[in-house]
C-alpha angles and dihedrals in degrees: 000000000000120000121245113252107231098171094104097046095088095055091042093053094044094048092048091050091050091048092050091048092052092046093051092047090053092047092051094044092054092057115103119223127186112261099224117011112212118228118234118227110233118203113214116208117208110232122201112237119198093235093055094069095047130074117233119220116237112203122203116233115256094247096058117093120245117251 
């Protein structure tokens, strides 16, 4: 059974990676992006939650002394 010749694999892999890199760089460089994106002003409306108008009871643990 003949052995597989792997002497050209290195140059094949390197050249394909370089080609892919160049293609992706070209693809990205041809994209058009807006120069200065404008920020939208978002108005936040304050909603009334039921727990905001009530007091919550905070209980001391049993091991703490009373003051």
